[in-house]
N, C-alpha and C positions, 0 to 999 in steps of 0.2 A: 741643554736648554734650561734645566733647573738652576744652573749656575747664573744664567741671565736674570732670573727672578731674584735669586739671592743677592746678586750684585746690585740690582735695582733697589731692593729693600735697604741694603747697607748704605748705598749712596744717598738715598732719601733721608735716612736717619742721621747720617753725618752732616748733610747739608742743612737740615733743620736745626740740629743742635749747634752747628758751627756758626750760625748767624744770629744767635740770640733769640731765635724764634722758639716758642714753646709748642711742641707738637702735642696734640690731645687726641684722645680716642673718641670714637663716635658715641660711646657710652657717656662721656662727659660733655658732649656737645649740646648746643641749643636744641630746642624742640623742632625748630625750623630745619636745622641740619639733619636731625634724625628722620624727619618725615621725607626729606629729599633722598636720603640714603635708602630709606625703605622703598621708595619708588624704583630705585635701581634694582633692588632685590625682586620687587614685584614684576618688573619688565623681564628680568632674567628668568624667573620662574615660568612666566607665560611664553618664553621662547622668543621674545621681541628683542633680539640682539642689538639691532640698530638703535632702538629707543633707549635701551639700557646703556649703550655706549655713549650716546648723546647726553643722556642725563648724568652719567658719571663724569664726562668732560666738563659739564656745567658745574657739577658739584665741586670738582677740583678748583675751578676758577672762583667759585663763590665762597668756598670754605678752605683756603689754602693751609691752614694750621691743623686741619684734621687729617691725621696720617692714613686713615682708612681709605680715603678717596684715591690718592695716588697708588696705593697698594692694589686696590680693586681695579683701577684703570689699567695698570700694568698687567694684571692677571687677565683681564679681558682681551687686551691686545695679544698677549701670549696665546690664549686659546684660539684667537682668530688667525694665528700664525703671522701676525704683523710684528715680527721680532724687533725690527728697527724702532718701533714706537714703544715696545714693552720695556 
């Protein structure tokens, strides 16, 4: 199972670097992106898995260059045992 996450991470990094897109960290992202990412963490801490997942999916769509989004989303799917989406 850990191989799936590692494969996902490597695939994401290769895809982002191979198409001329510059992947950035949440630390270097806009304040708007950081606030939305903080909402994911907040929902997760409060045990609101559905809200956290929905917010993370929106984050990935809204901020495609921020690598933390797809990594978190893959991790969330993995924890929900939705391996086909992870």
